[in-house]
C-alpha positions, -999 to +999 in steps of 0.1 A: +000+000+000+029+024+008+044+017-026+011+026-044+009+058-023+045+066-032+039+060-069+008+082-069+026+110-050+055+108-075+030+110-105+013+140-089+046+158-084+057+150-119+025+163-134+027+195-114+063+201-125+053+194-162+024+217-159+045+245-144+071+241-172+043+241-199+028+273-183+062+290-183+068+281-220+033+293-228+042+327-213+074+330-233+068+342-269+078+318-295+108+323-317+085+333-347+066+358-326+099+374-313+113+378-348+080+391-362+080+418-335+114+430-346+100+441-380+080+467-362+112+485-353+139+501-374+176+509-373+193+503-341+162+490-324+156+464-351+192+452-348+189+450-311+157+430-314+172+406-340+201+400-315+178+394-285+155+371-305+183+351-321+200+345-287+169+338-267+167+302-252+139+289-274+153+304-306+191+302-307+193+266-318+166+267-345+170+275-382+151+307-376+173+317-348+204+311-368+190+330-398+180+359-375+215+360-360+231+361-394+207+389-404+217+408-372+254+402-381+248+421-414+232+451-396+252+483-401+247+493-365+266+477-336+252+477-301+270+489-271+272+463-245+266+435-269+291+414-287+300+429-321+291+409-352+320+388-363+341+406-390+374+388-389+387+402-421+375+438-415+342+455-422+316+438-445+299+458-472+262+450-476+237+461-502+210+481-483+184+475-509+190+438-509+187+437-470+154+456-473+141+430-499+153+402-477+135+416-446+103+419-467+106+383-478+114+370-443+086+390-428+061+377-454+072+341-448+068+345-411+033+360-414+022+333-438+035+307-414+055+293-443+089+293-428+098+256-436+134+243-437+134+248-475+122+285-472+148+291-445+175+277-467+164+299-496+163+329-474+198+321-461+211+321-497+193+354-504+209+369-474+243+358-486+236+376-519+234+409-500+271+408-493+288+431-518+317+411-532+327+436-558+344+461-536+354+488-560+369+512-536+404+518-525+417+518-489+441+547-485+475+536-474+502+558-458 
């Protein structure tokens, strides 16, 4: 009889812990919601929002989180107090019009609920196209 009571008590505790975890997750906005909210901002606020969304616990390991982090890394504005986007070989030039087009496509995919693995892969490729590889400028040398 004691074993049955102990098993029932264990089940009740496990259910309450699972319910509390589910309730906590329900209060936390999803990765998609976090990234969608970023498009309501502009400039430095958008970059800060992308960084926060991409590094949040429920988002950082997902395809959307990685894509959002990559999009943040291409933002022209760097945030004080946050790590700088990696630029091991110096500054990266990006096409502003291409970034705006990418943002529109990404926002559309999020709103339609159509961000599948294939769509994320295509968006990632489009984001790579925003890097300006033909750098026709000269760096002044002493």
